[in-house]
C-alpha positions in Angstrom: 105.5 126.3 116.9 107.4 128.7 119.3 110.4 129.1 116.9 110.1 130.1 113.3 111.4 127.0 111.4 113.3 129.3 109.1 115.6 130.3 112.0 116.7 126.7 112.8 120.3 127.5 112.0 120.3 129.9 115.0 118.9 127.3 117.4 121.4 125.9 120.0 121.6 122.1 120.5 122.5 120.6 123.9 125.3 118.0 123.8 123.2 115.7 126.0 120.5 115.6 123.3 123.0 114.7 120.7 124.5 111.9 122.9 121.0 110.6 123.5 120.1 110.6 119.8 123.3 108.7 119.0 122.7 106.3 121.8 119.3 105.6 120.6 120.6 104.6 117.2 123.3 102.4 118.6 120.8 100.6 121.0 118.2 100.2 118.2 120.7 98.4 116.0 122.2 96.4 118.9 125.7 97.7 118.6 126.5 96.6 122.2 130.3 97.0 122.2 130.0 100.5 120.7 127.3 101.4 123.2 129.7 100.3 126.1 132.5 102.5 124.6 130.0 105.4 124.0 128.8 105.3 127.5 132.3 105.2 128.9 133.4 108.2 126.7 130.3 110.5 127.2 129.1 109.4 130.7 125.5 109.0 129.5 123.3 106.7 131.6 123.2 103.1 130.5 119.8 102.3 128.8 117.4 99.9 130.5 117.4 97.7 127.4 121.1 97.1 127.6 121.0 93.6 129.0 118.5 92.4 126.3 120.4 93.8 123.5 122.5 90.8 122.7 119.4 88.6 122.7 117.6 91.0 120.3 120.6 91.1 118.0 120.6 87.3 117.9 117.0 87.2 116.9 117.5 89.8 114.3 120.5 88.0 112.8 118.6 84.7 112.7 115.7 86.3 110.8 118.2 88.1 108.5 119.8 84.7 107.8 116.6 83.0 107.1 116.7 80.8 110.2 113.1 81.8 110.9 112.0 78.9 113.2 114.9 79.7 115.6 114.1 83.3 115.4 110.5 82.5 116.3 111.7 80.3 119.2 113.8 83.0 120.7 111.3 85.7 120.1 108.8 83.8 122.2 111.4 83.6 124.9 112.3 87.3 124.7 108.8 88.8 124.1 106.2 86.3 125.2 102.9 86.7 123.4 104.2 89.0 120.7 103.7 86.8 117.8 100.2 85.8 119.0 99.2 89.5 118.7 101.3 90.3 115.6 99.8 87.9 113.0 101.4 89.8 110.1 104.9 89.4 111.6 104.3 85.8 112.5 103.2 85.1 109.0 106.2 86.8 107.4 108.6 84.9 109.7 107.0 81.6 108.7 107.3 82.5 105.0 111.0 83.0 105.5 111.3 79.3 106.4 109.1 78.3 103.5 111.4 80.2 101.2 114.5 78.5 102.6 112.9 75.1 101.9 112.1 76.2 98.4 115.6 77.4 97.8 117.0 74.2 99.1 114.8 72.4 96.6 112.9 70.6 99.4 109.6 71.0 97.7 107.8 68.2 99.6 108.8 69.7 102.9 107.8 73.1 101.7 104.3 71.9 100.7 103.8 70.2 104.1 105.1 73.3 106.0 102.7 75.4 104.0 99.8 73.1 104.8 100.5 72.9 108.5 101.8 76.3 109.3 100.7 78.8 106.6 97.2 77.6 105.5 95.8 78.3 109.0 96.1 82.0 108.1 93.8 81.4 105.2 90.8 82.8 107.0 92.0 86.3 106.0 92.1 87.4 102.4 95.3 89.2 102.5 97.1 86.1 103.7 95.5 84.0 100.9 96.9 86.4 98.3 100.4 86.3 99.8 100.3 82.6 100.2 99.4 82.2 96.6 102.5 84.1 95.6 104.7 81.9 97.8 103.2 78.7 96.6 103.7 79.8 93.0 107.5 79.6 93.6 107.1 75.8 93.6 106.1 75.9 90.0 109.6 77.0 88.9 112.7 74.9 88.6 114.6 78.1 89.2 112.4 80.1 91.7 115.0 82.9 91.7 114.1 83.6 88.1 110.4 83.6 88.7 108.1 86.7 88.8 108.1 86.3 92.6 111.9 86.4 92.8 111.8 89.3 95.3 110.4 87.0 98.0 113.8 85.2 97.9 115.8 88.3 98.1 118.0 89.6 100.9 115.9 92.7 100.9 112.8 90.7 101.9 114.6 89.1 104.8 116.0 92.5 105.8 112.4 93.9 105.9 111.2 91.1 108.0 114.1 91.2 110.3 113.7 95.0 110.8 110.0 94.6 111.5 110.7 92.0 114.1 113.3 94.2 115.8 110.8 97.1 116.0 108.0 94.8 117.3 110.2 93.5 120.0 111.1 97.0 121.1 107.5 98.1 121.0 106.4 95.0 123.0 108.7 96.2 125.8 107.1 99.7 125.6 110.2 101.2 124.0 110.5 103.3 120.9 110.4 101.1 117.8 112.3 103.6 115.7 115.6 105.4 116.6 115.4 109.0 117.4 117.6 110.0 114.5 115.1 108.5 112.1 112.2 110.4 113.6 114.2 113.6 113.5 114.9 113.0 109.8 111.2 112.4 109.2 110.4 115.6 111.0 113.1 117.5 109.1 111.5 116.5 105.8 108.0 117.5 107.0 109.2 120.9 108.3 111.1 121.7 105.1 108.2 120.5 102.9 106.1 123.0 104.9 108.6 125.6 104.3 108.7 124.8 100.5 105.0 125.7 100.4 106.0 129.1 101.6 109.0 129.3 99.3 107.0 128.4 96.3 105.6 131.9 96.4 109.1 133.3 96.1 110.3 130.7 93.4 112.9 129.2 95.6 114.2 125.6 95.1 112.5 122.7 96.8 114.1 120.8 99.8 116.1 117.7 99.1 117.1 115.5 102.1 119.9 113.9 100.1 121.4 117.4 99.2 120.8 118.6 102.8 122.8 115.7 104.3 125.6 116.4 101.8 125.9 120.0 102.9 
């Protein structure tokens, strides 16, 4: 490391670097209108993924809303071959549709969907274990009150939708995480390293939450 991390406050940051970090976040999250305004205001170069941003946002929203079959269809158009290679992601998307059937009390359809679309994953033990959890939802009249209620949550859909978004970006050989997230990870690692040195002096440990408030 050329610069002592304890001297980070004295390190100058280029405006272009800041613009690119902000642009990376906006593009990753498909804020197309904001990207257009940001480009106009700052003069940064339009990203190569700009044209696909609206399609990627559509796929993300479909997964987030639980319309997994349509999300799969559009993913295959936008990123051909992605789901063939990403079995975990494909399985998770299919489970979103299964959950929607369960929540709609379409139990017969849910069982048939599991038999035709999910059981083919049964050659791998980790899928068997997950499938058992999903199938257990059928045993409850109110699955949202079952021990597996988290599988019906918006947090689970958010997790799958974000995984899909990152996978589409990676499939296009683009960063799967925004630069600001990477920088935050690096900040934590560097400050944890410094904590090891500060321990010798009895100084307080680094808190990202407190750092962002400062």
